[in-house]
CHARMM-style PDB file with segment names, atoms N, HN, CA, C and O in Angstrom:
ATOM      1  N   MET     1      16.761  -4.965  12.651  1.00  0.00      PROA
ATOM      2  CA  MET     1      15.680  -4.041  12.468  1.00  0.00      PROA
ATOM      3  C   MET     1      14.469  -4.842  12.016  1.00  0.00      PROA
ATOM      4  O   MET     1      14.591  -5.761  11.206  1.00  0.00      PROA
ATOM      5  N   THR     2      13.311  -4.494  12.534  1.00  0.00      PROA
ATOM      6  HN  THR     2      13.211  -3.747  13.192  1.00  0.00      PROA
ATOM      7  CA  THR     2      12.050  -5.114  12.133  1.00  0.00      PROA
ATOM      8  C   THR     2      11.130  -4.042  11.577  1.00  0.00      PROA
ATOM      9  O   THR     2      10.934  -2.991  12.187  1.00  0.00      PROA
ATOM     10  N   ILE     3      10.569  -4.326  10.410  1.00  0.00      PROA
ATOM     11  HN  ILE     3      10.728  -5.180   9.914  1.00  0.00      PROA
ATOM     12  CA  ILE     3       9.582  -3.436   9.795  1.00  0.00      PROA
ATOM     13  C   ILE     3       8.281  -4.211   9.747  1.00  0.00      PROA
ATOM     14  O   ILE     3       8.212  -5.293   9.164  1.00  0.00      PROA
ATOM     15  N   GLU     4       7.252  -3.654  10.362  1.00  0.00      PROA
ATOM     16  HN  GLU     4       7.308  -2.776  10.836  1.00  0.00      PROA
ATOM     17  CA  GLU     4       5.979  -4.347  10.472  1.00  0.00      PROA
ATOM     18  C   GLU     4       4.880  -3.520   9.824  1.00  0.00      PROA
ATOM     19  O   GLU     4       4.751  -2.324  10.086  1.00  0.00      PROA
ATOM     20  N   GLY     5       4.077  -4.178   8.963  1.00  0.00      PROA
ATOM     21  HN  GLY     5       4.182  -5.150   8.750  1.00  0.00      PROA
ATOM     22  CA  GLY     5       2.959  -3.510   8.310  1.00  0.00      PROA
ATOM     23  C   GLY     5       3.369  -2.799   7.027  1.00  0.00      PROA
ATOM     24  O   GLY     5       4.441  -3.066   6.484  1.00  0.00      PROA
ATOM     25  N   PHE     6       2.530  -1.902   6.544  1.00  0.00      PROA
ATOM     26  HN  PHE     6       1.659  -1.685   6.986  1.00  0.00      PROA
ATOM     27  CA  PHE     6       2.718  -1.111   5.318  1.00  0.00      PROA
ATOM     28  C   PHE     6       2.513  -1.976   4.067  1.00  0.00      PROA
ATOM     29  O   PHE     6       2.499  -3.204   4.157  1.00  0.00      PROA
ATOM     30  N   ASP     7       2.355  -1.337   2.906  1.00  0.00      PROA
ATOM     31  HN  ASP     7       2.367  -0.340   2.833  1.00  0.00      PROA
ATOM     32  CA  ASP     7       2.264  -2.079   1.645  1.00  0.00      PROA
ATOM     33  C   ASP     7       3.583  -2.790   1.357  1.00  0.00      PROA
ATOM     34  O   ASP     7       3.592  -3.970   1.006  1.00  0.00      PROA
ATOM     35  N   TYR     8       4.705  -2.067   1.506  1.00  0.00      PROA
ATOM     36  HN  TYR     8       4.698  -1.109   1.791  1.00  0.00      PROA
ATOM     37  CA  TYR     8       6.047  -2.622   1.305  1.00  0.00      PROA
ATOM     38  C   TYR     8       6.881  -2.306   2.541  1.00  0.00      PROA
ATOM     39  O   TYR     8       6.788  -1.208   3.091  1.00  0.00      PROA
ATOM     40  N   GLY     9       7.688  -3.254   2.974  1.00  0.00      PROA
ATOM     41  HN  GLY     9       7.764  -4.145   2.527  1.00  0.00      PROA
ATOM     42  CA  GLY     9       8.588  -2.996   4.089  1.00  0.00      PROA
ATOM     43  C   GLY     9       9.757  -2.118   3.679  1.00  0.00      PROA
ATOM     44  O   GLY     9      10.164  -1.225   4.423  1.00  0.00      PROA
ATOM     45  N   VAL    10      10.300  -2.375   2.484  1.00  0.00      PROA
ATOM     46  HN  VAL    10       9.970  -3.100   1.880  1.00  0.00      PROA
ATOM     47  CA  VAL    10      11.410  -1.598   1.921  1.00  0.00      PROA
ATOM     48  C   VAL    10      11.030  -1.278   0.483  1.00  0.00      PROA
ATOM     49  O   VAL    10      10.593  -2.158  -0.259  1.00  0.00      PROA
ATOM     50  N   ARG    11      11.196  -0.019   0.090  1.00  0.00      PROA
ATOM     51  HN  ARG    11      11.550   0.696   0.692  1.00  0.00      PROA
ATOM     52  CA  ARG    11      10.879   0.387  -1.282  1.00  0.00      PROA
ATOM     53  C   ARG    11      12.057   1.176  -1.840  1.00  0.00      PROA
ATOM     54  O   ARG    11      12.422   2.219  -1.298  1.00  0.00      PROA
ATOM     55  N   VAL    12      12.648   0.684  -2.917  1.00  0.00      PROA
ATOM     56  HN  VAL    12      12.351  -0.163  -3.358  1.00  0.00      PROA
ATOM     57  CA  VAL    12      13.808   1.328  -3.542  1.00  0.00      PROA
ATOM     58  C   VAL    12      13.434   1.683  -4.976  1.00  0.00      PROA
ATOM     59  O   VAL    12      13.051   0.810  -5.755  1.00  0.00      PROA
ATOM     60  N   ILE    13      13.545   2.973  -5.326  1.00  0.00      PROA
ATOM     61  HN  ILE    13      13.856   3.681  -4.693  1.00  0.00      PROA
ATOM     62  CA  ILE    13      13.182   3.419  -6.673  1.00  0.00      PROA
ATOM     63  C   ILE    13      14.289   4.293  -7.252  1.00  0.00      PROA
ATOM     64  O   ILE    13      13.995   5.276  -7.932  1.00  0.00      PROA
ATOM     65  N   SER    14      15.518   3.972  -7.007  1.00  0.00      PROA
ATOM     66  HN  SER    14      15.757   3.174  -6.454  1.00  0.00      PROA
ATOM     67  CA  SER    14      16.613   4.765  -7.537  1.00  0.00      PROA
ATOM     68  C   SER    14      17.753   3.847  -7.943  1.00  0.00      PROA
ATOM     69  O   SER    14      18.126   2.939  -7.200  1.00  0.00      PROA
ATOM     70  N   GLY    15      18.291   4.083  -9.097  1.00  0.00      PROA
ATOM     71  HN  GLY    15      17.987   4.821  -9.700  1.00  0.00      PROA
ATOM     72  CA  GLY    15      19.444   3.313  -9.528  1.00  0.00      PROA
ATOM     73  C   GLY    15      20.754   3.932  -9.086  1.00  0.00      PROA
ATOM     74  O   GLY    15      21.816   3.338  -9.273  1.00  0.00      PROA
ATOM     75  N   GLU    16      20.693   5.122  -8.501  1.00  0.00      PROA
ATOM     76  HN  GLU    16      19.830   5.604  -8.349  1.00  0.00      PROA
ATOM     77  CA  GLU    16      21.909   5.842  -8.138  1.00  0.00      PROA
ATOM     78  C   GLU    16      22.530   5.355  -6.831  1.00  0.00      PROA
ATOM     79  O   GLU    16      23.751   5.238  -6.732  1.00  0.00      PROA
ATOM     80  N   TYR    17      21.700   5.073  -5.831  1.00  0.00      PROA
ATOM     81  HN  TYR    17      20.708   5.168  -5.911  1.00  0.00      PROA
ATOM     82  CA  TYR    17      22.201   4.658  -4.518  1.00  0.00      PROA
ATOM     83  C   TYR    17      21.650   3.277  -4.181  1.00  0.00      PROA
ATOM     84  O   TYR    17      20.516   2.952  -4.531  1.00  0.00      PROA
ATOM     85  N   GLY    18      22.446   2.482  -3.513  1.00  0.00      PROA
ATOM     86  HN  GLY    18      23.368   2.746  -3.229  1.00  0.00      PROA
ATOM     87  CA  GLY    18      22.009   1.148  -3.133  1.00  0.00      PROA
ATOM     88  C   GLY    18      22.097   0.940  -1.636  1.00  0.00      PROA
ATOM     89  O   GLY    18      23.198   0.871  -1.090  1.00  0.00      PROA
ATOM     90  N   PRO    19      20.953   0.838  -0.953  1.00  0.00      PROA
ATOM     91  CA  PRO    19      20.982   0.642   0.492  1.00  0.00      PROA
ATOM     92  C   PRO    19      21.516  -0.735   0.875  1.00  0.00      PROA
ATOM     93  O   PRO    19      21.413  -1.689   0.103  1.00  0.00      PROA
ATOM     94  N   THR    20      22.079  -0.826   2.057  1.00  0.00      PROA
ATOM     95  HN  THR    20      22.163  -0.051   2.684  1.00  0.00      PROA
ATOM     96  CA  THR    20      22.590  -2.076   2.612  1.00  0.00      PROA
ATOM     97  C   THR    20      21.871  -2.344   3.922  1.00  0.00      PROA
ATOM     98  O   THR    20      21.762  -1.465   4.776  1.00  0.00      PROA
ATOM     99  N   PHE    21      21.378  -3.575   4.071  1.00  0.00      PROA
ATOM    100  HN  PHE    21      21.467  -4.289   3.376  1.00  0.00      PROA
ATOM    101  CA  PHE    21      20.666  -3.975   5.283  1.00  0.00      PROA
ATOM    102  C   PHE    21      21.308  -5.229   5.850  1.00  0.00      PROA
ATOM    103  O   PHE    21      21.767  -6.096   5.106  1.00  0.00      PROA
ATOM    104  N   GLU    22      21.338  -5.317   7.164  1.00  0.00      PROA
ATOM    105  HN  GLU    22      20.966  -4.613   7.768  1.00  0.00      PROA
ATOM    106  CA  GLU    22      21.813  -6.522   7.837  1.00  0.00      PROA
ATOM    107  C   GLU    22      20.844  -6.839   8.976  1.00  0.00      PROA
ATOM    108  O   GLU    22      20.411  -5.946   9.704  1.00  0.00      PROA
ATOM    109  N   ARG    23      20.511  -8.120   9.117  1.00  0.00      PROA
ATOM    110  HN  ARG    23      20.863  -8.845   8.525  1.00  0.00      PROA
ATOM    111  CA  ARG    23      19.552  -8.580  10.135  1.00  0.00      PROA
ATOM    112  C   ARG    23      18.229  -7.831  10.018  1.00  0.00      PROA
ATOM    113  O   ARG    23      17.785  -7.171  10.957  1.00  0.00      PROA
ATOM    114  N   LEU    24      17.611  -7.948   8.850  1.00  0.00      PROA
ATOM    115  HN  LEU    24      17.972  -8.484   8.087  1.00  0.00      PROA
ATOM    116  CA  LEU    24      16.353  -7.273   8.551  1.00  0.00      PROA
ATOM    117  C   LEU    24      15.207  -8.279   8.650  1.00  0.00      PROA
ATOM    118  O   LEU    24      15.266  -9.355   8.055  1.00  0.00      PROA
ATOM    119  N   THR    25      14.167  -7.925   9.401  1.00  0.00      PROA
ATOM    120  HN  THR    25      14.119  -7.051   9.884  1.00  0.00      PROA
ATOM    121  CA  THR    25      12.961  -8.742   9.491  1.00  0.00      PROA
ATOM    122  C   THR    25      11.788  -7.954   8.936  1.00  0.00      PROA
ATOM    123  O   THR    25      11.534  -6.825   9.354  1.00  0.00      PROA
ATOM    124  N   LEU    26      11.074  -8.557   7.989  1.00  0.00      PROA
ATOM    125  HN  LEU    26      11.281  -9.474   7.650  1.00  0.00      PROA
ATOM    126  CA  LEU    26       9.890  -7.953   7.393  1.00  0.00      PROA
ATOM    127  C   LEU    26       8.693  -8.772   7.844  1.00  0.00      PROA
ATOM    128  O   LEU    26       8.708 -10.001   7.770  1.00  0.00      PROA
ATOM    129  N   ARG    27       7.649  -8.084   8.313  1.00  0.00      PROA
ATOM    130  HN  ARG    27       7.636  -7.086   8.373  1.00  0.00      PROA
ATOM    131  CA  ARG    27       6.515  -8.799   8.894  1.00  0.00      PROA
ATOM    132  C   ARG    27       5.198  -8.118   8.513  1.00  0.00      PROA
ATOM    133  O   ARG    27       5.045  -6.907   8.677  1.00  0.00      PROA
ATOM    134  N   ASP    28       4.259  -8.904   8.006  1.00  0.00      PROA
ATOM    135  HN  ASP    28       4.383  -9.887   7.873  1.00  0.00      PROA
ATOM    136  CA  ASP    28       2.871  -8.474   7.765  1.00  0.00      PROA
ATOM    137  C   ASP    28       2.734  -7.334   6.758  1.00  0.00      PROA
ATOM    138  O   ASP    28       1.929  -6.425   6.961  1.00  0.00      PROA
ATOM    139  N   GLN    29       3.511  -7.372   5.677  1.00  0.00      PROA
ATOM    140  HN  GLN    29       4.165  -8.110   5.512  1.00  0.00      PROA
ATOM    141  CA  GLN    29       3.309  -6.394   4.617  1.00  0.00      PROA
ATOM    142  C   GLN    29       2.079  -6.790   3.804  1.00  0.00      PROA
ATOM    143  O   GLN    29       1.678  -7.954   3.818  1.00  0.00      PROA
ATOM    144  N   ARG    30       1.469  -5.823   3.087  1.00  0.00      PROA
ATOM    145  HN  ARG    30       1.794  -4.877   3.075  1.00  0.00      PROA
ATOM    146  CA  ARG    30       0.234  -6.080   2.348  1.00  0.00      PROA
ATOM    147  C   ARG    30       0.457  -6.440   0.885  1.00  0.00      PROA
ATOM    148  O   ARG    30      -0.357  -7.166   0.316  1.00  0.00      PROA
ATOM    149  N   VAL    31       1.540  -5.958   0.248  1.00  0.00      PROA
ATOM    150  HN  VAL    31       2.202  -5.368   0.710  1.00  0.00      PROA
ATOM    151  CA  VAL    31       1.770  -6.207  -1.178  1.00  0.00      PROA
ATOM    152  C   VAL    31       3.013  -7.066  -1.388  1.00  0.00      PROA
ATOM    153  O   VAL    31       2.944  -8.094  -2.062  1.00  0.00      PROA
ATOM    154  N   ALA    32       4.141  -6.663  -0.823  1.00  0.00      PROA
ATOM    155  HN  ALA    32       4.197  -5.828  -0.275  1.00  0.00      PROA
ATOM    156  CA  ALA    32       5.394  -7.428  -0.903  1.00  0.00      PROA
ATOM    157  C   ALA    32       6.338  -6.913   0.180  1.00  0.00      PROA
ATOM    158  O   ALA    32       6.226  -5.767   0.613  1.00  0.00      PROA
ATOM    159  N   GLY    33       7.248  -7.745   0.607  1.00  0.00      PROA
ATOM    160  HN  GLY    33       7.340  -8.677   0.255  1.00  0.00      PROA
ATOM    161  CA  GLY    33       8.219  -7.329   1.614  1.00  0.00      PROA
ATOM    162  C   GLY    33       9.148  -6.241   1.100  1.00  0.00      PROA
ATOM    163  O   GLY    33       9.422  -5.262   1.794  1.00  0.00      PROA
ATOM    164  N   ILE    34       9.636  -6.427  -0.141  1.00  0.00      PROA
ATOM    165  HN  ILE    34       9.413  -7.223  -0.704  1.00  0.00      PROA
ATOM    166  CA  ILE    34      10.564  -5.471  -0.756  1.00  0.00      PROA
ATOM    167  C   ILE    34      10.068  -5.125  -2.147  1.00  0.00      PROA
ATOM    168  O   ILE    34       9.711  -6.014  -2.920  1.00  0.00      PROA
ATOM    169  N   ARG    35      10.043  -3.841  -2.470  1.00  0.00      PROA
ATOM    170  HN  ARG    35      10.334  -3.119  -1.842  1.00  0.00      PROA
ATOM    171  CA  ARG    35       9.712  -3.354  -3.822  1.00  0.00      PROA
ATOM    172  C   ARG    35      10.966  -2.692  -4.363  1.00  0.00      PROA
ATOM    173  O   ARG    35      11.436  -1.703  -3.801  1.00  0.00      PROA
ATOM    174  N   ASN    36      11.509  -3.222  -5.442  1.00  0.00      PROA
ATOM    175  HN  ASN    36      11.127  -4.025  -5.898  1.00  0.00      PROA
ATOM    176  CA  ASN    36      12.762  -2.713  -5.988  1.00  0.00      PROA
ATOM    177  C   ASN    36      12.570  -2.351  -7.460  1.00  0.00      PROA
ATOM    178  O   ASN    36      12.291  -3.220  -8.287  1.00  0.00      PROA
ATOM    179  N   VAL    37      12.721  -1.059  -7.783  1.00  0.00      PROA
ATOM    180  HN  VAL    37      12.947  -0.354  -7.112  1.00  0.00      PROA
ATOM    181  CA  VAL    37      12.628  -0.570  -9.153  1.00  0.00      PROA
ATOM    182  C   VAL    37      13.947   0.090  -9.500  1.00  0.00      PROA
ATOM    183  O   VAL    37      14.271   1.146  -8.956  1.00  0.00      PROA
ATOM    184  N   TYR    38      14.702  -0.503 -10.382  1.00  0.00      PROA
ATOM    185  HN  TYR    38      14.439  -1.361 -10.824  1.00  0.00      PROA
ATOM    186  CA  TYR    38      16.007   0.027 -10.813  1.00  0.00      PROA
ATOM    187  C   TYR    38      17.003   0.180  -9.661  1.00  0.00      PROA
ATOM    188  O   TYR    38      17.934   0.978  -9.772  1.00  0.00      PROA
ATOM    189  N   GLY    39      16.844  -0.534  -8.597  1.00  0.00      PROA
ATOM    190  HN  GLY    39      16.088  -1.182  -8.507  1.00  0.00      PROA
ATOM    191  CA  GLY    39      17.730  -0.362  -7.453  1.00  0.00      PROA
ATOM    192  C   GLY    39      18.725  -1.500  -7.305  1.00  0.00      PROA
ATOM    193  O   GLY    39      18.539  -2.591  -7.843  1.00  0.00      PROA
ATOM    194  N   ALA    40      19.775  -1.218  -6.569  1.00  0.00      PROA
ATOM    195  HN  ALA    40      19.926  -0.331  -6.133  1.00  0.00      PROA
ATOM    196  CA  ALA    40      20.765  -2.236  -6.203  1.00  0.00      PROA
ATOM    197  C   ALA    40      20.724  -2.357  -4.690  1.00  0.00      PROA
ATOM    198  O   ALA    40      20.964  -1.380  -3.981  1.00  0.00      PROA
ATOM    199  N   LEU    41      20.425  -3.541  -4.195  1.00  0.00      PROA
ATOM    200  HN  LEU    41      20.230  -4.335  -4.771  1.00  0.00      PROA
ATOM    201  CA  LEU    41      20.304  -3.768  -2.760  1.00  0.00      PROA
ATOM    202  C   LEU    41      21.336  -4.781  -2.297  1.00  0.00      PROA
ATOM    203  O   LEU    41      21.693  -5.702  -3.031  1.00  0.00      PROA
ATOM    204  N   ALA    42      21.806  -4.601  -1.080  1.00  0.00      PROA
ATOM    205  HN  ALA    42      21.516  -3.852  -0.484  1.00  0.00      PROA
ATOM    206  CA  ALA    42      22.638  -5.614  -0.426  1.00  0.00      PROA
ATOM    207  C   ALA    42      21.942  -5.951   0.892  1.00  0.00      PROA
ATOM    208  O   ALA    42      21.741  -5.087   1.745  1.00  0.00      PROA
ATOM    209  N   ILE    43      21.578  -7.229   1.039  1.00  0.00      PROA
ATOM    210  HN  ILE    43      21.741  -7.932   0.346  1.00  0.00      PROA
ATOM    211  CA  ILE    43      20.854  -7.649   2.239  1.00  0.00      PROA
ATOM    212  C   ILE    43      21.482  -8.932   2.764  1.00  0.00      PROA
ATOM    213  O   ILE    43      21.680  -9.891   2.017  1.00  0.00      PROA
ATOM    214  N   ARG    44      21.793  -8.938   4.052  1.00  0.00      PROA
ATOM    215  HN  ARG    44      21.632  -8.159   4.658  1.00  0.00      PROA
ATOM    216  CA  ARG    44      22.323 -10.137   4.700  1.00  0.00      PROA
ATOM    217  C   ARG    44      21.440 -10.461   5.894  1.00  0.00      PROA
ATOM    218  O   ARG    44      21.086  -9.572   6.668  1.00  0.00      PROA
ATOM    219  N   GLN    45      21.086 -11.718   6.043  1.00  0.00      PROA
ATOM    220  HN  GLN    45      21.374 -12.440   5.414  1.00  0.00      PROA
ATOM    221  CA  GLN    45      20.236 -12.215   7.124  1.00  0.00      PROA
ATOM    222  C   GLN    45      18.839 -11.599   7.069  1.00  0.00      PROA
ATOM    223  O   GLN    45      18.409 -10.919   8.000  1.00  0.00      PROA
ATOM    224  N   LEU    46      18.149 -11.847   5.973  1.00  0.00      PROA
ATOM    225  HN  LEU    46      18.499 -12.400   5.217  1.00  0.00      PROA
ATOM    226  CA  LEU    46      16.779 -11.372   5.785  1.00  0.00      PROA
ATOM    227  C   LEU    46      15.805 -12.432   6.279  1.00  0.00      PROA
ATOM    228  O   LEU    46      15.928 -13.608   5.936  1.00  0.00      PROA
ATOM    229  N   THR    47      14.836 -12.009   7.087  1.00  0.00      PROA
ATOM    230  HN  THR    47      14.736 -11.054   7.366  1.00  0.00      PROA
ATOM    231  CA  THR    47      13.740 -12.866   7.526  1.00  0.00      PROA
ATOM    232  C   THR    47      12.442 -12.212   7.081  1.00  0.00      PROA
ATOM    233  O   THR    47      12.216 -11.028   7.333  1.00  0.00      PROA
ATOM    234  N   SER    48      11.591 -12.987   6.418  1.00  0.00      PROA
ATOM    235  HN  SER    48      11.775 -13.948   6.213  1.00  0.00      PROA
ATOM    236  CA  SER    48      10.307 -12.464   5.968  1.00  0.00      PROA
ATOM    237  C   SER    48       9.197 -13.342   6.537  1.00  0.00      PROA
ATOM    238  O   SER    48       9.156 -14.547   6.289  1.00  0.00      PROA
ATOM    239  N   VAL    49       8.299 -12.725   7.303  1.00  0.00      PROA
ATOM    240  HN  VAL    49       8.333 -11.746   7.505  1.00  0.00      PROA
ATOM    241  CA  VAL    49       7.157 -13.420   7.873  1.00  0.00      PROA
ATOM    242  C   VAL    49       5.919 -12.773   7.256  1.00  0.00      PROA
ATOM    243  O   VAL    49       5.340 -11.842   7.816  1.00  0.00      PROA
ATOM    244  N   ASN    50       5.529 -13.284   6.095  1.00  0.00      PROA
ATOM    245  HN  ASN    50       5.999 -14.041   5.639  1.00  0.00      PROA
ATOM    246  CA  ASN    50       4.477 -12.664   5.295  1.00  0.00      PROA
ATOM    247  C   ASN    50       3.663 -13.705   4.559  1.00  0.00      PROA
ATOM    248  O   ASN    50       4.079 -14.855   4.418  1.00  0.00      PROA
ATOM    249  N   ARG    51       2.496 -13.287   4.091  1.00  0.00      PROA
ATOM    250  HN  ARG    51       2.158 -12.353   4.205  1.00  0.00      PROA
ATOM    251  CA  ARG    51       1.684 -14.099   3.181  1.00  0.00      PROA
ATOM    252  C   ARG    51       1.817 -13.591   1.750  1.00  0.00      PROA
ATOM    253  O   ARG    51       1.202 -14.136   0.833  1.00  0.00      PROA
ATOM    254  N   VAL    52       2.613 -12.558   1.564  1.00  0.00      PROA
ATOM    255  HN  VAL    52       3.112 -12.116   2.309  1.00  0.00      PROA
ATOM    256  CA  VAL    52       2.843 -11.961   0.241  1.00  0.00      PROA
ATOM    257  C   VAL    52       4.271 -12.298  -0.182  1.00  0.00      PROA
ATOM    258  O   VAL    52       5.050 -12.777   0.642  1.00  0.00      PROA
ATOM    259  N   PRO    53       4.639 -12.061  -1.451  1.00  0.00      PROA
ATOM    260  CA  PRO    53       6.007 -12.353  -1.898  1.00  0.00      PROA
ATOM    261  C   PRO    53       7.056 -11.595  -1.078  1.00  0.00      PROA
ATOM    262  O   PRO    53       6.812 -10.479  -0.619  1.00  0.00      PROA
ATOM    263  N   ARG    54       8.200 -12.206  -0.907  1.00  0.00      PROA
ATOM    264  HN  ARG    54       8.398 -13.112  -1.280  1.00  0.00      PROA
ATOM    265  CA  ARG    54       9.306 -11.574  -0.172  1.00  0.00      PROA
ATOM    266  C   ARG    54       9.809 -10.353  -0.929  1.00  0.00      PROA
ATOM    267  O   ARG    54      10.130  -9.339  -0.308  1.00  0.00      PROA
ATOM    268  N   SER    55       9.887 -10.425  -2.260  1.00  0.00      PROA
ATOM    269  HN  SER    55       9.626 -11.248  -2.764  1.00  0.00      PROA
ATOM    270  CA  SER    55      10.363  -9.275  -3.029  1.00  0.00      PROA
ATOM    271  C   SER    55       9.661  -9.212  -4.371  1.00  0.00      PROA
ATOM    272  O   SER    55       9.179 -10.213  -4.902  1.00  0.00      PROA
ATOM    273  N   ARG    56       9.620  -7.990  -4.903  1.00  0.00      PROA
ATOM    274  HN  ARG    56      10.010  -7.177  -4.472  1.00  0.00      PROA
ATOM    275  CA  ARG    56       9.032  -7.728  -6.213  1.00  0.00      PROA
ATOM    276  C   ARG    56       9.941  -6.710  -6.893  1.00  0.00      PROA
ATOM    277  O   ARG    56      10.134  -5.606  -6.382  1.00  0.00      PROA
ATOM    278  N   ALA    57      10.498  -7.079  -8.044  1.00  0.00      PROA
ATOM    279  HN  ALA    57      10.341  -7.976  -8.458  1.00  0.00      PROA
ATOM    280  CA  ALA    57      11.443  -6.201  -8.746  1.00  0.00      PROA
ATOM    281  C   ALA    57      10.939  -5.928 -10.165  1.00  0.00      PROA
ATOM    282  O   ALA    57      10.278  -6.768 -10.776  1.00  0.00      PROA
ATOM    283  N   SER    58      11.263  -4.740 -10.674  1.00  0.00      PROA
ATOM    284  HN  SER    58      11.800  -4.058 -10.178  1.00  0.00      PROA
ATOM    285  CA  SER    58      10.902  -4.382 -12.042  1.00  0.00      PROA
ATOM    286  C   SER    58      11.814  -3.269 -12.537  1.00  0.00      PROA
ATOM    287  O   SER    58      12.601  -2.704 -11.777  1.00  0.00      PROA
ATOM    288  N   ILE    59      11.696  -2.968 -13.815  1.00  0.00      PROA
ATOM    289  HN  ILE    59      11.057  -3.427 -14.433  1.00  0.00      PROA
ATOM    290  CA  ILE    59      12.481  -1.876 -14.387  1.00  0.00      PROA
ATOM    291  C   ILE    59      11.610  -0.663 -14.679  1.00  0.00      PROA
ATOM    292  O   ILE    59      12.053   0.280 -15.336  1.00  0.00      PROA
ATOM    293  N   SER    60      10.376  -0.685 -14.195  1.00  0.00      PROA
ATOM    294  HN  SER    60      10.016  -1.451 -13.662  1.00  0.00      PROA
ATOM    295  CA  SER    60       9.457   0.428 -14.388  1.00  0.00      PROA
ATOM    296  C   SER    60       8.701   0.677 -13.092  1.00  0.00      PROA
ATOM    297  O   SER    60       8.313  -0.272 -12.411  1.00  0.00      PROA
ATOM    298  N   SER    61       8.487   1.935 -12.743  1.00  0.00      PROA
ATOM    299  HN  SER    61       8.802   2.706 -13.296  1.00  0.00      PROA
ATOM    300  CA  SER    61       7.764   2.252 -11.512  1.00  0.00      PROA
ATOM    301  C   SER    61       6.260   2.122 -11.669  1.00  0.00      PROA
ATOM    302  O   SER    61       5.531   2.294 -10.692  1.00  0.00      PROA
ATOM    303  N   ALA    62       5.777   1.828 -12.852  1.00  0.00      PROA
ATOM    304  HN  ALA    62       6.369   1.688 -13.646  1.00  0.00      PROA
ATOM    305  CA  ALA    62       4.333   1.696 -13.092  1.00  0.00      PROA
ATOM    306  C   ALA    62       3.781   0.399 -12.557  1.00  0.00      PROA
ATOM    307  OT1 ALA    62       2.584   0.140 -12.681  1.00  0.00      PROA
TER     308      ALA     62
END
């Protein structure tokens, strides 16, 4: 799967469910490829083609 554009390619803001991705390509995001707040992610074969950080994680949505 390829996600192109947007502020974040993947955004997770829940600690209850954890998405799983395989063969994920993130391209041309504006802020970060992945935004993770209190989430659990499983990712295999991630490709990031960006000028921004591949991921940004925190414990607060602010």
